[in-house]
C-alpha positions as a Markdown table, in Angstrom:
| # | Residue | x | y | z |
|---|---|---|---|---|
| 1 | Met | -12.0 | -16.3 | 12.1 |
| 2 | Ile | -10.3 | -15.8 | 15.4 |
| 3 | Asp | -8.3 | -12.6 | 15.9 |
| 4 | Val | -6.2 | -13.7 | 18.9 |
| 5 | Ala | -6.0 | -17.4 | 19.2 |
| 6 | Thr | -4.4 | -20.1 | 21.3 |
| 7 | Val | -4.6 | -23.8 | 20.6 |
| 8 | Tyr | -5.9 | -25.9 | 23.5 |
| 9 | Lys | -6.2 | -29.6 | 23.7 |
| 10 | Tyr | -9.3 | -31.2 | 25.1 |
| 11 | Pro | -9.4 | -35.0 | 25.9 |
| 12 | Leu | -12.7 | -36.6 | 25.0 |
| 13 | Glu | -14.4 | -39.4 | 26.9 |
| 14 | Val | -15.6 | -42.3 | 25.0 |
| 15 | Thr | -19.2 | -41.7 | 26.0 |
| 16 | Tyr | -22.3 | -41.0 | 23.9 |
| 17 | Arg | -22.9 | -37.4 | 25.1 |
| 18 | Gln | -20.6 | -35.0 | 26.8 |
| 19 | Glu | -20.5 | -31.3 | 27.6 |
| 20 | Ile | -17.3 | -29.3 | 27.3 |
| 21 | Glu | -16.8 | -25.7 | 28.3 |
| 22 | Leu | -15.2 | -23.8 | 25.4 |
| 23 | Pro | -14.6 | -20.1 | 24.8 |
| 24 | Cys | -17.5 | -18.8 | 22.7 |
| 25 | Ile | -15.0 | -17.9 | 20.0 |
| 26 | His | -13.5 | -21.1 | 18.9 |
| 27 | Ser | -12.6 | -23.3 | 15.8 |
| 28 | Ile | -12.1 | -27.0 | 16.0 |
| 29 | Leu | -8.9 | -27.9 | 14.2 |
| 30 | Asp | -8.7 | -31.7 | 14.5 |
| 31 | Ile | -9.5 | -34.7 | 16.5 |
| 32 | Gln | -7.1 | -37.7 | 16.7 |
| 33 | Val | -6.2 | -40.5 | 19.1 |
| 34 | Gln | -3.1 | -39.6 | 21.1 |
| 35 | Ala | -1.6 | -42.2 | 23.6 |
| 36 | Gly | -4.9 | -44.1 | 23.6 |
| 37 | Thr | -7.1 | -41.1 | 24.3 |
| 38 | Ile | -9.4 | -39.3 | 21.8 |
| 39 | Cys | -8.2 | -35.6 | 21.8 |
| 40 | Met | -9.6 | -32.5 | 20.2 |
| 41 | Trp | -7.4 | -29.5 | 19.3 |
| 42 | Val | -9.3 | -26.2 | 19.2 |
| 43 | Ala | -8.2 | -22.7 | 18.3 |
| 44 | Val | -9.8 | -20.5 | 20.9 |
| 45 | Ser | -9.9 | -16.8 | 21.9 |
| 46 | Pro | -9.1 | -17.4 | 25.6 |
| 47 | Ser | -10.6 | -14.0 | 26.7 |
| 48 | Ser | -14.0 | -14.7 | 25.2 |
| 49 | Pro | -16.8 | -15.9 | 27.5 |
| 50 | Lys | -17.2 | -19.6 | 28.0 |
| 51 | Glu | -20.2 | -21.7 | 26.7 |
| 52 | Ala | -21.2 | -25.3 | 27.1 |
| 53 | Val | -20.8 | -27.2 | 23.9 |
| 54 | Ile | -22.4 | -30.7 | 23.5 |
| 55 | Phe | -20.4 | -33.4 | 21.7 |
| 56 | Tyr | -21.6 | -36.9 | 20.8 |
| 57 | Ile | -19.3 | -39.9 | 20.2 |
| 58 | Val | -21.3 | -42.4 | 18.2 |
| 59 | Gly | -20.0 | -45.9 | 17.3 |
| 60 | Thr | -20.6 | -47.5 | 13.9 |
| 61 | Gly | -24.1 | -49.1 | 14.1 |
| 62 | Gln | -25.3 | -46.9 | 16.9 |
| 63 | Glu | -28.3 | -44.6 | 16.5 |
| 64 | Leu | -27.6 | -40.9 | 16.0 |
| 65 | Pro | -29.1 | -38.5 | 18.5 |
| 66 | Ser | -32.0 | -36.4 | 17.3 |
| 67 | Gly | -31.5 | -32.7 | 16.7 |
| 68 | Thr | -29.2 | -30.7 | 14.5 |
| 69 | Leu | -25.6 | -32.1 | 14.5 |
| 70 | Thr | -22.4 | -31.1 | 12.7 |
| 71 | Tyr | -20.1 | -33.9 | 11.8 |
| 72 | Ile | -16.5 | -33.3 | 13.0 |
| 73 | Lys | -14.4 | -36.4 | 12.6 |
| 74 | Thr | -14.1 | -40.2 | 12.6 |
| 75 | Val | -11.4 | -41.8 | 14.6 |
| 76 | Gln | -10.3 | -45.4 | 15.3 |
| 77 | Leu | -9.5 | -46.5 | 18.8 |
| 78 | Lys | -8.4 | -50.0 | 19.3 |
| 79 | Ser | -10.7 | -52.0 | 17.0 |
| 80 | Leu | -13.6 | -49.6 | 17.2 |
| 81 | Val | -14.6 | -46.7 | 15.0 |
| 82 | Trp | -16.1 | -43.6 | 16.6 |
| 83 | His | -17.8 | -40.7 | 14.8 |
| 84 | Ile | -17.7 | -37.3 | 16.6 |
| 85 | Phe | -20.6 | -34.8 | 16.2 |
| 86 | Lys | -21.1 | -31.3 | 17.7 |
| 87 | Glu | -24.6 | -30.3 | 18.6 |
| 88 | Ser | -25.6 | -27.2 | 16.6 |
| 89 | Lys | -27.6 | -24.4 | 18.1 |
């Protein structure tokens, strides 16, 4: 749980692998399509140190990356379906 939190929005690129700098103390709230862009809303503790977090956006029928992943959300953008995963440490 986050003691002092602010909700930040992070636009996601439709790319297989991407790295996003997030405060170490964070909780992903939701991912949706907003105005044609996949966006992620995250409750963060802005004063906590930053860390690089790896996300994968995998289309239906694509191979999943190896490693330990946490499923976050599935979204539809135009006629495509994307599944978002976070790399677990």
